[in-house]
C-alpha positions as CSV (number, residue, x, y, z in Angstrom):
1,E,-59.7,-46.0,62.4
2,S,-58.3,-47.2,65.7
3,E,-59.9,-50.6,65.2
4,Q,-59.2,-51.1,61.9
5,L,-55.3,-50.0,61.6
6,P,-53.5,-52.4,63.7
7,R,-55.2,-55.1,61.5
8,L,-54.7,-53.3,58.4
9,V,-50.5,-52.6,59.9
10,R,-49.9,-57.1,60.2
11,M,-51.9,-57.3,56.7
12,L,-49.2,-55.0,55.0
13,R,-46.6,-56.8,56.2
14,L,-48.0,-60.0,54.8
15,V,-48.0,-58.3,51.6
16,G,-44.6,-56.8,51.7
17,R,-42.6,-56.6,55.1
18,D,-40.0,-54.3,54.0
19,Y,-42.4,-51.1,53.1
20,P,-42.4,-48.9,55.2
21,I,-45.7,-47.0,56.9
22,I,-46.1,-43.7,57.3
23,I,-49.4,-43.4,59.4
24,V,-50.6,-39.2,59.4
25,D,-53.2,-38.7,62.2
26,D,-55.6,-35.5,62.3
27,N,-55.9,-35.9,66.0
28,S,-58.4,-38.3,66.0
29,P,-61.2,-38.6,68.7
30,D,-61.5,-42.3,68.9
31,G,-57.5,-42.7,70.1
32,T,-55.9,-43.4,66.2
33,G,-52.9,-41.8,67.0
34,A,-51.8,-43.8,70.2
35,V,-52.8,-46.9,68.8
36,A,-50.5,-46.1,66.0
37,D,-47.4,-44.9,68.2
38,A,-47.9,-48.5,69.8
39,L,-47.5,-50.0,66.1
40,A,-44.5,-47.4,65.7
41,Q,-43.0,-49.1,68.9
42,E,-43.6,-52.6,67.8
43,F,-42.7,-52.0,64.3
44,R,-39.5,-50.0,63.7
45,D,-40.4,-48.9,59.7
46,I,-43.6,-46.9,60.9
47,R,-43.3,-43.2,60.8
48,V,-46.1,-41.6,63.1
49,V,-47.2,-37.8,61.8
50,H,-49.3,-36.1,64.7
51,R,-51.4,-33.0,63.7
52,Q,-53.4,-31.0,65.4
53,G,-57.3,-30.6,64.1
54,K,-58.7,-31.7,60.9
55,N,-56.8,-30.4,58.1
56,G,-57.9,-32.1,55.1
57,I,-56.6,-35.4,53.2
58,G,-54.9,-33.3,50.9
59,S,-52.9,-31.8,53.3
60,A,-52.2,-34.9,55.3
61,L,-50.8,-36.9,52.0
62,R,-48.8,-33.6,51.4
63,D,-46.9,-34.5,54.4
64,G,-46.8,-37.8,53.9
65,F,-44.9,-37.2,50.4
66,R,-42.7,-35.3,52.0
67,I,-41.3,-37.4,54.3
68,A,-41.3,-40.4,51.7
69,L,-38.8,-38.0,49.7
70,E,-36.8,-37.0,52.6
71,N,-36.0,-40.8,53.2
72,G,-35.3,-41.6,49.5
73,F,-38.6,-44.3,48.4
74,D,-39.0,-45.0,45.0
75,Y,-42.4,-45.4,45.3
76,V,-45.2,-43.8,47.6
77,I,-48.6,-45.7,48.0
78,T,-51.7,-43.9,49.5
79,M,-54.5,-45.5,50.4
80,N,-57.4,-45.7,53.4
81,A,-57.0,-47.2,56.9
82,D,-60.4,-48.8,56.8
83,F,-59.9,-51.7,54.3
84,S,-62.2,-49.7,51.7
85,H,-58.3,-50.0,49.9
86,P,-57.8,-53.7,49.8
87,P,-54.3,-54.1,50.5
88,A,-54.3,-57.2,48.7
89,Y,-53.8,-55.4,45.5
90,I,-50.5,-53.9,46.5
91,K,-48.3,-56.7,44.8
92,K,-50.3,-56.0,41.6
93,F,-50.0,-52.4,41.7
94,L,-46.1,-52.4,42.1
95,K,-46.0,-54.7,39.0
96,H,-46.9,-52.0,36.9
97,A,-45.0,-49.4,39.1
98,R,-41.9,-49.4,37.2
99,H,-43.8,-48.1,33.9
100,Y,-45.3,-45.7,35.1
101,D,-45.5,-42.3,37.2
102,L,-48.8,-42.6,38.7
103,L,-50.7,-45.8,39.2
104,I,-54.7,-45.2,39.9
105,G,-56.9,-48.1,41.5
106,S,-59.8,-47.6,39.9
107,R,-63.5,-48.3,40.8
108,Y,-65.4,-47.5,37.6
109,I,-62.5,-48.4,34.3
110,S,-64.4,-51.8,32.5
111,G,-67.2,-51.2,34.3
112,V,-68.0,-50.6,38.3
113,R,-66.7,-52.3,41.3
114,V,-68.4,-51.0,44.5
115,E,-69.6,-52.8,47.2
116,G,-71.4,-51.3,50.0
117,W,-73.2,-47.6,48.3
118,R,-76.1,-46.6,48.2
119,F,-77.5,-46.4,44.7
120,R,-77.9,-42.4,44.7
121,Q,-74.2,-42.3,46.2
122,L,-72.7,-44.4,43.5
123,V,-74.7,-42.6,40.6
124,A,-73.2,-39.0,42.2
125,S,-69.9,-40.5,42.2
126,K,-69.7,-42.1,38.3
127,F,-71.0,-38.7,37.1
128,A,-69.2,-36.2,38.9
129,N,-66.5,-38.4,37.5
130,M,-67.7,-38.2,34.0
131,F,-68.0,-34.8,34.4
132,I,-64.6,-34.2,35.5
133,A,-63.0,-36.4,32.2
134,Y,-65.1,-34.3,30.1
135,L,-64.2,-31.0,31.3
136,M,-60.3,-31.9,31.7
137,V,-59.9,-33.8,28.5
138,K,-58.2,-37.1,30.1
139,P,-58.8,-40.2,29.9
140,I,-59.6,-41.0,33.3
141,W,-62.5,-43.0,34.8
142,D,-61.7,-42.7,38.3
143,F,-60.3,-38.9,39.2
144,S,-61.5,-39.5,42.9
145,S,-59.8,-42.4,44.1
146,G,-57.2,-42.4,46.3
147,F,-55.8,-45.5,46.3
148,R,-53.0,-44.9,44.3
149,V,-49.1,-45.5,43.6
150,Y,-47.0,-42.6,42.6
151,S,-43.1,-42.8,41.9
152,A,-41.2,-40.1,43.7
153,D,-39.7,-38.7,40.1
154,F,-42.8,-37.8,39.7
155,L,-43.4,-36.0,43.6
156,R,-39.8,-34.2,42.8
157,Q,-41.3,-32.1,39.9
158,T,-44.4,-31.3,41.4
159,D,-45.0,-28.2,43.8
160,L,-46.0,-29.7,46.7
161,D,-47.1,-26.5,48.3
162,A,-49.3,-25.8,45.7
163,L,-51.3,-29.1,46.7
164,P,-55.0,-28.4,47.4
165,D,-56.0,-29.7,51.5
166,S,-59.6,-31.0,50.2
167,G,-59.3,-34.6,49.2
168,H,-61.2,-34.7,46.1
169,L,-59.7,-31.8,44.8
170,F,-56.6,-33.1,45.6
171,Q,-57.0,-36.4,43.9
172,V,-58.1,-34.1,40.4
173,H,-55.1,-31.7,41.0
174,M,-52.7,-34.8,40.5
175,I,-54.1,-36.3,37.6
176,H,-53.9,-32.6,36.4
177,A,-50.1,-32.4,36.8
178,A,-49.2,-35.9,36.0
179,Y,-50.6,-34.4,32.3
180,A,-49.2,-31.3,31.9
181,L,-45.7,-32.8,33.4
182,R,-46.3,-35.7,30.7
183,A,-46.4,-38.3,33.1
184,R,-47.5,-41.7,32.7
185,V,-50.6,-42.5,34.2
186,K,-52.4,-45.8,34.3
187,E,-55.6,-47.3,35.9
188,I,-56.0,-50.3,37.2
189,P,-59.2,-51.8,38.5
190,F,-59.9,-53.0,41.7
191,V,-63.3,-53.4,44.2
192,F,-63.7,-50.9,46.6
193,R,-65.4,-52.2,49.6
194,A,-67.1,-48.8,51.6
195,S,-67.0,-49.0,55.3
196,E,-69.1,-46.5,58.6
197,S,-66.2,-45.0,58.7
198,N,-65.4,-44.1,54.6
199,D,-68.4,-41.8,54.7
200,S,-66.9,-38.3,55.0
201,G,-70.2,-36.3,55.3
202,F,-69.3,-34.9,51.7
203,G,-72.6,-33.0,51.4
204,W,-73.7,-31.9,48.2
205,R,-72.8,-28.0,48.9
206,E,-69.6,-29.6,49.6
207,R,-69.4,-31.7,46.2
208,L,-70.6,-28.4,43.6
209,S,-68.4,-25.9,45.6
210,T,-65.5,-28.6,44.6
211,L,-66.6,-29.2,41.0
212,S,-66.7,-25.6,40.3
213,K,-63.3,-25.5,41.9
214,I,-62.7,-27.9,39.3
215,T,-63.2,-25.9,36.4
216,R,-59.8,-24.7,36.8
217,Y,-58.3,-27.4,35.5
218,R,-60.7,-27.4,32.1
219,A,-59.3,-27.8,29.2
220,P,-59.3,-24.9,26.2
221,L,-63.2,-25.3,24.4
222,L,-62.2,-26.6,21.6
223,E,-60.4,-29.6,22.8
224,I,-63.9,-29.9,25.2
225,L,-65.9,-29.8,22.2
226,R,-63.4,-32.5,20.1
227,H,-63.7,-34.7,23.3
228,L,-67.5,-34.8,23.3
229,T,-67.2,-36.0,19.4
230,F,-65.9,-39.4,20.7
231,L,-69.1,-40.0,22.5
232,R,-70.6,-41.0,19.2
233,K,-67.4,-43.3,18.4
234,D,-64.9,-45.9,19.7
235,Y,-64.0,-44.4,23.0
236,K,-61.1,-47.1,23.3
237,R,-59.3,-44.9,20.4
238,F,-59.4,-41.5,22.7
239,V,-57.9,-43.7,25.4
240,A,-54.9,-45.6,22.9
241,E,-54.4,-41.9,21.7
242,Y,-53.5,-40.2,25.1
243,E,-51.8,-43.4,26.1
244,E,-49.2,-43.1,23.3
245,L,-49.1,-39.5,22.3
246,L,-48.9,-38.2,25.8
247,S,-46.3,-40.8,27.0
248,P,-42.7,-39.6,27.0
249,T,-40.6,-41.8,24.6
250,R,-39.0,-44.9,25.6
251,F,-35.6,-44.9,23.8
252,K,-33.1,-47.6,23.1
253,N,-30.6,-48.0,25.6
254,D,-31.6,-45.3,27.5
255,G,-31.4,-42.9,24.8
256,S,-27.6,-43.3,24.4
257,F,-25.5,-43.6,21.5
258,G,-21.9,-44.3,20.1
259,I,-19.9,-41.8,17.8
260,P,-18.4,-44.5,15.0
261,E,-15.2,-43.3,12.8
262,S,-17.9,-44.1,9.9
263,F,-21.4,-44.4,10.1
264,E,-23.7,-47.4,8.6
265,V,-27.0,-45.4,7.5
266,S,-30.3,-47.5,6.9
267,V,-32.9,-45.9,4.7
268,G,-36.4,-46.2,5.0
269,V,-38.7,-45.9,1.9
270,M,-42.4,-45.7,2.7
271,A,-44.1,-46.6,-1.0
272,Y,-48.1,-46.8,-1.9
273,N,-48.9,-47.7,-5.2
274,E,-45.6,-46.3,-6.6
275,E,-45.1,-47.9,-10.1
276,K,-44.0,-45.0,-11.8
277,N,-41.3,-43.6,-9.0
278,I,-40.1,-46.7,-7.1
279,A,-36.9,-47.6,-9.6
280,V,-36.2,-44.1,-9.9
281,C,-36.2,-43.3,-6.1
282,L,-34.1,-46.4,-5.8
283,E,-31.2,-46.3,-8.3
284,A,-30.7,-42.5,-6.7
285,L,-30.3,-44.1,-3.1
286,Q,-28.0,-46.6,-4.9
287,G,-25.9,-44.4,-6.2
288,Q,-25.0,-42.1,-3.5
289,Q,-21.5,-40.7,-3.0
290,M,-20.7,-40.5,0.8
291,Q,-17.4,-39.9,2.2
292,S,-19.1,-40.3,6.1
293,G,-20.7,-43.5,6.1
294,R,-22.2,-46.0,3.9
295,I,-25.7,-47.4,3.0
296,T,-25.7,-50.7,4.2
297,Q,-29.8,-51.1,4.2
298,I,-32.6,-49.9,2.0
299,V,-35.9,-50.8,3.8
300,V,-38.8,-50.6,1.4
301,V,-42.0,-50.4,3.9
302,S,-45.1,-51.0,0.7
303,S,-48.7,-50.4,2.3
304,G,-51.2,-51.9,0.8
305,S,-49.9,-51.2,-2.5
306,T,-52.2,-52.7,-5.8
307,D,-49.9,-51.8,-8.6
308,R,-46.6,-53.3,-9.3
309,T,-44.6,-51.7,-6.8
310,D,-43.6,-54.5,-4.7
311,E,-42.9,-56.6,-7.9
312,I,-40.3,-53.7,-8.8
313,V,-38.6,-53.6,-5.7
314,R,-38.1,-57.1,-5.4
315,E,-36.3,-57.4,-8.9
316,M,-34.2,-54.6,-7.6
317,A,-33.9,-56.9,-4.4
318,A,-32.2,-59.6,-6.4
319,A,-29.5,-57.5,-7.7
320,D,-28.8,-55.5,-3.9
321,E,-29.1,-57.4,-1.0
322,R,-28.9,-54.2,0.8
323,I,-32.5,-53.8,-0.6
324,L,-35.5,-55.5,1.8
325,L,-39.1,-55.4,1.1
326,V,-41.7,-55.2,4.1
327,V,-45.4,-55.3,3.1
328,E,-47.8,-54.2,5.0
329,K,-51.0,-56.2,3.8
330,D,-53.6,-52.8,4.2
331,R,-53.1,-49.1,4.5
332,R,-52.3,-48.2,8.5
333,G,-50.9,-45.0,7.7
334,K,-47.6,-43.7,7.5
335,A,-46.6,-43.7,10.9
336,S,-47.8,-47.8,10.8
337,A,-45.3,-48.2,7.6
338,I,-42.7,-46.2,9.8
339,N,-43.2,-48.6,12.4
340,E,-42.7,-51.1,10.5
341,Y,-39.1,-49.9,9.1
342,L,-37.9,-49.1,12.4
343,K,-38.4,-52.6,13.8
344,V,-35.7,-53.6,11.1
345,A,-33.6,-50.9,10.6
346,T,-30.0,-51.6,11.9
347,G,-27.9,-48.4,10.9
348,D,-26.4,-46.1,13.7
349,I,-28.6,-43.4,11.3
350,L,-31.5,-43.4,10.1
351,V,-33.0,-41.7,7.3
352,L,-36.6,-41.3,6.1
353,E,-38.1,-40.8,2.3
354,S,-41.4,-41.5,0.6
355,A,-41.3,-43.5,-2.6
356,D,-42.4,-40.1,-4.3
357,T,-39.1,-38.2,-4.0
358,I,-35.7,-38.6,-5.7
359,T,-32.4,-37.4,-4.0
360,E,-28.9,-36.0,-5.9
361,P,-25.9,-37.9,-5.9
362,D,-24.9,-36.6,-2.7
363,T,-27.8,-35.9,-0.4
364,I,-27.2,-38.6,1.9
365,E,-23.8,-37.5,3.1
366,H,-24.7,-33.8,3.5
367,L,-27.6,-35.4,5.9
368,I,-25.4,-37.8,7.5
369,N,-22.0,-35.5,8.2
370,P,-23.6,-33.2,11.2
371,F,-24.4,-36.6,13.3
372,F,-20.7,-36.4,14.3
373,D,-21.4,-34.0,16.6
374,P,-23.0,-35.6,19.7
375,E,-25.3,-33.1,20.2
376,V,-27.3,-33.7,17.1
377,G,-30.6,-36.0,17.3
378,T,-32.0,-35.4,13.6
379,N,-31.3,-33.0,10.5
380,G,-34.0,-32.3,7.7
381,A,-33.2,-31.9,4.2
382,H,-33.9,-29.0,2.0
383,P,-36.8,-30.1,-0.5
384,I,-37.2,-28.7,-4.2
385,P,-40.5,-29.0,-5.9
386,V,-40.3,-29.8,-9.6
387,N,-43.7,-28.3,-10.3
388,P,-44.0,-25.4,-12.9
389,E,-44.3,-21.6,-11.7
390,N,-46.1,-20.4,-14.1
391,T,-49.5,-21.7,-13.1
392,F,-51.2,-20.8,-9.7
393,I,-50.3,-24.0,-8.1
394,G,-47.0,-24.3,-9.1
395,F,-46.5,-21.0,-7.7
396,C,-48.8,-22.1,-4.5
397,V,-46.1,-25.0,-3.9
398,N,-43.2,-23.7,-4.7
399,K,-43.4,-20.8,-2.5
400,L,-44.1,-22.9,0.3
401,W,-41.2,-24.8,0.1
402,A,-39.1,-21.7,-0.4
403,L,-40.8,-20.5,3.0
404,H,-40.1,-23.7,4.5
405,H,-36.4,-23.7,3.7
406,H,-35.6,-19.6,4.9
407,I,-37.3,-20.3,7.9
408,A,-35.7,-23.8,8.5
409,M,-32.7,-21.8,7.8
410,E,-32.9,-19.9,11.3
411,H,-35.6,-22.3,13.1
412,P,-34.3,-25.9,11.7
413,K,-37.0,-28.3,11.3
414,C,-37.6,-31.8,9.4
415,G,-39.9,-31.8,6.4
416,E,-40.0,-34.5,2.9
417,L,-36.6,-36.3,3.8
418,I,-34.8,-36.5,7.2
419,A,-32.2,-38.6,8.9
420,F,-31.8,-39.1,12.9
421,R,-30.4,-41.4,15.2
422,N,-31.2,-44.8,15.9
423,I,-33.1,-44.3,19.4
424,I,-36.5,-44.5,18.6
425,P,-38.2,-48.2,18.6
426,S,-41.6,-46.7,17.4
427,I,-43.4,-43.4,16.7
428,P,-46.8,-42.6,17.8
429,F,-49.3,-44.5,15.6
430,F,-52.2,-41.7,15.4
431,T,-50.2,-38.8,14.0
432,A,-50.0,-37.8,10.4
433,V,-47.6,-35.3,10.8
434,D,-44.6,-38.1,11.2
435,E,-41.5,-36.0,10.6
436,A,-42.8,-33.2,12.9
437,I,-43.7,-35.7,15.9
438,I,-40.4,-37.4,15.5
439,E,-38.7,-33.4,16.1
440,A,-40.7,-33.4,18.8
441,I,-39.2,-36.4,20.1
442,F,-35.6,-35.3,19.7
443,R,-36.5,-32.0,21.2
444,E,-37.5,-33.3,24.0
445,K,-34.8,-35.4,24.5
446,G,-32.5,-32.3,24.6
447,L,-30.8,-33.1,21.2
448,K,-30.3,-30.3,18.2
449,I,-32.5,-30.4,15.4
450,C,-30.6,-29.8,12.0
451,Y,-31.0,-28.5,8.7
452,A,-28.7,-29.2,5.6
453,P,-29.5,-26.6,2.8
454,E,-27.3,-28.6,0.4
455,A,-29.1,-31.8,0.9
456,L,-31.2,-31.9,-1.8
457,V,-34.3,-33.6,-2.8
458,R,-36.6,-33.7,-5.5
459,N,-40.6,-33.8,-4.8
460,K,-44.0,-33.5,-6.7
461,G,-46.8,-31.4,-5.0
462,P,-50.3,-31.4,-6.2
463,E,-51.5,-29.8,-9.7
464,T,-55.2,-28.7,-9.1
465,L,-56.5,-26.6,-6.5
466,H,-58.7,-29.6,-5.5
467,D,-55.7,-31.6,-4.5
468,F,-53.9,-28.7,-3.2
469,V,-56.4,-27.9,-0.9
470,K,-57.0,-31.5,0.2
471,Q,-53.4,-31.4,0.7
472,R,-53.1,-28.6,2.9
473,R,-55.9,-29.1,5.2
474,R,-54.8,-32.7,5.7
475,I,-51.4,-31.0,7.2
476,A,-53.8,-28.2,8.5
477,V,-55.5,-31.3,10.7
478,G,-52.4,-33.0,11.7
479,H,-50.4,-30.4,13.1
480,K,-53.7,-29.6,15.3
481,H,-53.5,-33.2,16.7
482,L,-49.5,-32.5,17.2
483,L,-50.0,-29.1,18.6
484,A,-53.3,-30.6,21.4
485,T,-51.6,-34.1,22.2
486,T,-48.3,-33.0,23.1
487,G,-47.8,-29.0,22.5
488,Y,-45.5,-29.1,20.2
489,Q,-46.0,-26.6,17.4
490,V,-43.0,-26.3,14.0
491,A,-41.6,-23.3,13.0
492,T,-43.9,-23.1,10.0
493,F,-47.2,-23.4,11.6
494,R,-46.2,-20.1,14.1
495,S,-48.3,-17.0,12.1
496,S,-45.7,-14.3,13.0
497,S,-42.4,-16.6,11.2
498,I,-44.4,-17.1,8.3
499,F,-46.0,-13.6,7.5
500,R,-42.0,-12.1,8.3
501,Y,-40.9,-14.4,5.5
502,I,-43.3,-13.6,3.4
503,L,-42.6,-9.8,3.4
504,K,-38.6,-10.8,3.2
505,E,-39.0,-12.8,0.3
506,M,-41.6,-11.1,-1.6
507,R,-40.9,-9.5,-5.3
508,W,-43.9,-7.0,-5.5
509,T,-44.9,-7.9,-9.0
510,P,-48.5,-7.8,-10.3
511,R,-48.4,-11.3,-10.5
512,E,-46.6,-12.1,-7.5
513,V,-48.5,-9.9,-5.6
514,L,-52.2,-11.6,-7.1
515,Y,-50.5,-15.1,-6.6
516,M,-49.4,-14.6,-3.0
517,T,-52.7,-13.1,-2.0
518,G,-54.7,-16.3,-3.4
519,L,-52.0,-18.3,-1.4
520,I,-52.5,-16.7,2.1
521,A,-56.3,-16.7,1.2
522,V,-56.1,-20.7,0.5
523,E,-53.7,-21.1,3.5
524,A,-55.9,-19.5,5.7
525,Y,-58.9,-21.3,4.9
526,C,-57.2,-24.5,5.1
527,R,-56.2,-23.9,8.2
528,V,-59.3,-22.8,9.6
529,A,-60.7,-25.8,7.8
530,G,-58.5,-28.2,9.1
531,T,-59.4,-26.6,13.0
532,I,-63.2,-27.6,12.6
533,N,-62.5,-30.6,11.2
534,F,-59.8,-32.0,14.0
535,H,-62.4,-30.3,17.0
536,L,-65.6,-30.7,15.8
537,F,-65.4,-33.6,13.5
538,D,-62.6,-35.7,15.1
539,K,-61.0,-36.4,11.5
540,N,-57.4,-36.8,12.4
541,P,-56.1,-38.5,8.6
542,F,-53.4,-41.0,9.6
543,V,-54.7,-42.7,7.1
544,W,-54.0,-40.5,4.2
545,S,-56.2,-39.2,1.2
546,I,-53.6,-39.1,-1.5
547,S,-54.0,-36.2,-3.8
548,T,-53.6,-38.5,-7.1
549,T,-51.7,-35.3,-8.9
550,T,-48.6,-35.4,-6.6
551,K,-48.4,-39.1,-8.4
552,N,-47.9,-37.3,-12.2
553,F,-44.2,-37.9,-12.5
554,D,-44.1,-36.4,-16.3
555,N,-42.1,-33.5,-14.9
556,M,-40.1,-35.1,-12.2
557,P,-36.4,-35.0,-13.5
558,R,-35.1,-38.6,-14.2
559,D,-31.4,-37.8,-14.0
560,G,-31.1,-36.5,-10.4
561,R,-28.9,-33.7,-11.2
562,E,-30.4,-30.6,-13.3
563,T,-31.0,-27.9,-10.4
564,P,-33.4,-25.3,-10.6
565,A,-32.6,-21.8,-10.2
566,N,-33.8,-21.4,-6.9
567,A,-32.3,-24.8,-5.7
568,G,-28.9,-23.0,-6.3
569,A,-30.0,-19.8,-4.8
570,S,-30.9,-21.8,-1.3
571,T,-27.7,-23.6,-1.2
572,Q,-25.3,-20.6,-1.6
573,E,-26.3,-18.8,1.6
574,T,-24.8,-21.3,3.9
575,A,-22.6,-24.4,3.6
576,G,-22.9,-27.7,5.5
577,S,-26.0,-27.6,8.6
578,T,-27.5,-25.3,10.4
579,S,-28.5,-26.2,13.9
580,V,-30.0,-24.7,16.9
581,S,-30.2,-25.7,20.1
582,S,-33.3,-27.9,21.3
583,Q,-34.0,-25.8,24.3
584,P,-37.5,-24.0,23.7
């Protein structure tokens, strides 16, 4: 690039005079090295690296990365010296750089932007990138572009010694590494203008060899099959899911918080057609007896309710200024409702509750008290189902929540009613397991997950086999989605934990053995069906199909005080809250 290099350097000076330049020359026969040395004499912020032989683009970039990190640079821009990567785009790239760890100048996002290539060369490149996208299951249109911006933080987390020498393999490797580290990745369109020197002589044999090596980065087979379902649907949703769920959470105030003498608590109540129970739910919250703080806000988010839910809440809000009604015109899923709550929540600690649950007078106190420990991020309550145990479905509902409790005593987890610090502005929209995603966010932050066995909350489970199966399949799909997109799995979805607690708590009566066998069979079916639905049919039920019998409140206690036998046994096992370190 001896002819192009001086002009490129001067154009880079016009784009940004303060940007140091690292030139890596592999003993170019046209005298590029000598030209680079002359430029380094003229511009003192140019560093030239001379290498013997053509060692590959990946090797050259690796050496450049090391120099950049040694000199404390915040970002590293990689580009060709032949003007195929126009310097004019650099300012645009840097505007986005502070929000992302890897920016890719893309030739193929939102159309094709390539000038100077033969048609067959363009088709080969395009199809190769499509193949890689489907193989890796990543929402990237241009895997092989070398026009990029890397954050120094991302490069420090990358094993530079493991980077491939081949340029095309190197580019794919860096994208794979970025997603493995849950780094933020974004493509920005640019116009690629090919030059004669840009023809690297990369033949078909080399292309096939590179594509075969790329298979080492492939996603699991089930993930590949799920990705293919998007071909017949809206591909934008796939991109949106990855942009949201694979990106680290942006915390309020960078995740910092104080510990006041007394907590202000906001309670969010998620409601959909809850006219039978909303008043009882809110009355239970109004009657909370607290010492660690006070409830300053009760936010009811009504998502597309068509009954008297909104009217009842407005009547209660007129008498209690703490109650605020937020109405979503359409049902867009519980995650959407939670995000509406997070927008208006003002408390130090946030409590999340469904409108079809009822708290005890001291439930919120038991939930809030552990937050005086600055290492605690979230705390889960102890759900008590009101379904009678004398039927098979009632047995299943009670047994599952009992297993949840016993597992949570050793491996704290959230469910049904949770409290957490007010440091997250939103949760991912594409999730059907909101408590689990909040748990995952706080674990990633390095804060403890707690469980408060004395914080009792009553809920109503399904009454029919149809509704029970529908609910369990929906939950199975939601957890598959969580595992696939974030790599996080809650304790109750680890088979080894479940069977250990089943054997520990089993009462070996004929009825118990028969019902437990049936429960295991139904749960196994639901998990298998959920796996098939998620991977092969792209069913992520972030807008839940309600199990109607969970809205039958005839058996729901209205005084909020009568405690079933299993609740008493549970709370006697420990006092206060149980917690474990958030580290895996």
